[in-house]
C-alpha positions as CSV (number, residue, x, y, z in Angstrom):
1,X,-4.9,13.7,3.4
2,X,-4.5,10.3,3.3
3,X,-3.4,7.6,5.0
4,X,-2.2,5.1,3.1
5,X,-0.1,1.2,3.9
6,X,3.3,1.8,4.5
7,X,4.5,-0.3,1.8
8,X,2.2,1.8,-1.2
9,X,4.1,4.9,-0.6
10,X,6.7,6.4,-2.0
11,X,9.4,8.7,-2.1
12,X,8.6,12.3,-2.0
13,X,5.4,11.9,-0.4
14,X,5.5,14.7,2.3
15,X,3.3,13.6,6.2
16,X,0.1,15.0,6.6
17,X,0.0,14.1,10.0
18,X,3.0,13.1,12.8
19,X,3.9,9.0,12.6
20,X,4.0,7.0,15.5
21,X,5.4,3.5,16.5
22,X,3.5,0.5,17.4
23,X,4.3,1.7,21.7
24,X,3.2,5.6,20.7
25,X,6.6,6.8,20.4
26,X,6.7,9.3,17.8
27,X,9.5,8.6,15.3
28,X,8.5,11.6,12.6
29,X,6.5,14.9,12.3
30,X,3.8,16.8,9.8
31,X,5.7,17.6,6.8
32,X,8.0,15.6,6.6
33,X,8.6,14.4,2.6
34,X,9.1,10.8,2.6
35,X,12.5,9.2,1.8
36,X,13.2,5.4,1.0
37,X,15.5,5.1,4.1
38,X,12.3,7.1,6.4
39,X,10.2,4.4,5.0
40,X,12.3,2.0,5.5
41,X,12.5,2.5,9.4
42,X,9.0,2.9,9.1
43,X,9.0,-0.6,8.0
44,X,11.4,-2.2,10.9
45,X,9.8,-0.6,13.4
46,X,6.4,-2.0,12.7
47,X,4.2,1.2,11.5
48,X,1.6,0.0,9.2
49,X,0.1,3.1,7.4
50,X,1.1,7.0,7.3
51,X,-1.1,10.4,6.5
52,X,0.4,12.1,3.4
53,X,-0.7,14.9,2.0
54,X,-3.6,15.5,-0.9
55,X,-4.7,11.5,-2.5
56,X,-2.0,10.4,-4.2
57,X,-2.6,6.5,-4.2
58,X,-6.2,5.6,-6.0
59,X,-7.9,3.6,-3.1
60,X,-11.3,3.2,-4.6
61,X,-9.5,0.9,-7.9
62,X,-12.0,-2.0,-8.0
63,X,-9.5,-5.2,-8.3
64,X,-10.1,-8.9,-7.8
65,X,-7.6,-9.4,-4.8
66,X,-9.8,-11.6,-1.5
67,X,-10.0,-8.3,0.2
68,X,-11.3,-6.4,-2.7
69,X,-14.1,-8.9,-2.8
70,X,-14.5,-8.9,1.1
71,X,-15.0,-5.2,1.5
72,X,-17.8,-5.2,-1.6
73,X,-19.9,-7.6,0.5
74,X,-19.7,-5.7,3.4
75,X,-23.2,-3.9,2.2
76,X,-24.9,-6.9,1.4
77,X,-23.8,-7.9,5.1
78,X,-24.8,-5.2,7.0
79,X,-27.8,-4.2,5.1
80,X,-30.7,-5.4,8.6
81,X,-28.9,-2.4,10.1
82,X,-29.1,0.4,8.5
83,X,-30.4,2.8,11.7
84,X,-27.8,1.2,14.1
85,X,-25.3,3.4,14.8
86,X,-22.4,0.9,16.4
87,X,-23.0,-1.0,13.0
88,X,-22.5,1.3,10.8
89,X,-19.6,2.6,12.4
90,X,-18.2,-0.9,12.1
91,X,-18.9,-1.5,8.9
92,X,-17.5,1.7,8.0
93,X,-14.4,0.6,10.0
94,X,-13.9,-2.6,8.0
95,X,-14.6,-0.8,4.4
96,X,-11.6,1.1,5.8
97,X,-9.3,-2.0,6.7
98,X,-10.4,-3.7,3.8
99,X,-9.4,-1.3,1.2
100,X,-6.3,-0.9,2.9
101,X,-5.4,-4.2,2.7
102,X,-6.5,-5.0,-0.8
103,X,-4.5,-1.2,-2.0
104,X,-1.3,-2.9,-0.4
105,X,-2.0,-6.3,-1.4
106,X,-2.3,-5.1,-5.3
107,X,0.5,-3.0,-4.8
108,X,2.5,-6.0,-3.8
109,X,1.5,-8.1,-6.8
110,X,2.6,-5.2,-8.7
111,X,6.4,-5.0,-7.3
112,X,6.8,-8.8,-7.9
113,X,5.2,-8.1,-11.3
114,X,7.8,-5.0,-11.6
115,X,10.4,-7.4,-10.6
116,X,9.8,-10.6,-12.4
117,X,9.9,-8.6,-15.9
118,X,13.2,-7.0,-14.3
119,X,15.0,-10.4,-14.0
120,X,13.3,-11.8,-17.5
121,X,15.0,-8.2,-18.8
122,X,18.3,-8.5,-17.2
123,X,18.7,-12.7,-17.9
124,X,17.5,-11.7,-21.8
125,X,20.6,-9.1,-21.7
126,X,22.6,-11.4,-20.7
127,X,21.9,-14.1,-23.2
128,X,22.3,-11.2,-26.1
129,X,26.1,-10.3,-24.8
130,X,26.7,-14.1,-24.6
131,X,25.8,-14.8,-28.2
132,X,27.5,-11.2,-29.2
133,X,30.5,-12.7,-27.1
134,X,30.5,-15.6,-29.0
135,X,30.2,-14.0,-32.9
136,X,33.4,-11.8,-32.0
């Protein structure tokens, strides 16, 4: 079971826990298979994350985003509070928050790169067709 940002979820994943809107209304039950339209609805309803079965997304991949740097710095910032259970709880929650944000940001960067590559490929194909049309 893994909690991931909605922007990282993909069609075909199975929900492990119910999904609720920010106002608490449940909109999807455990065992529901995610689809593109369901993910779009979640985003439009303000749902930030979902819990899916298994561990389909590598949340530990070290990156170079601002959130990754903040995640790495937490151990240093909380170094004096190893015996304070409340500070350790805050540290754990912050680590989870920064890990989720880092994965979401990395997914957005990857999506932007993929869109740019698709656009470049479409432009190259259009140029190729234009050149081929002029030669005929």
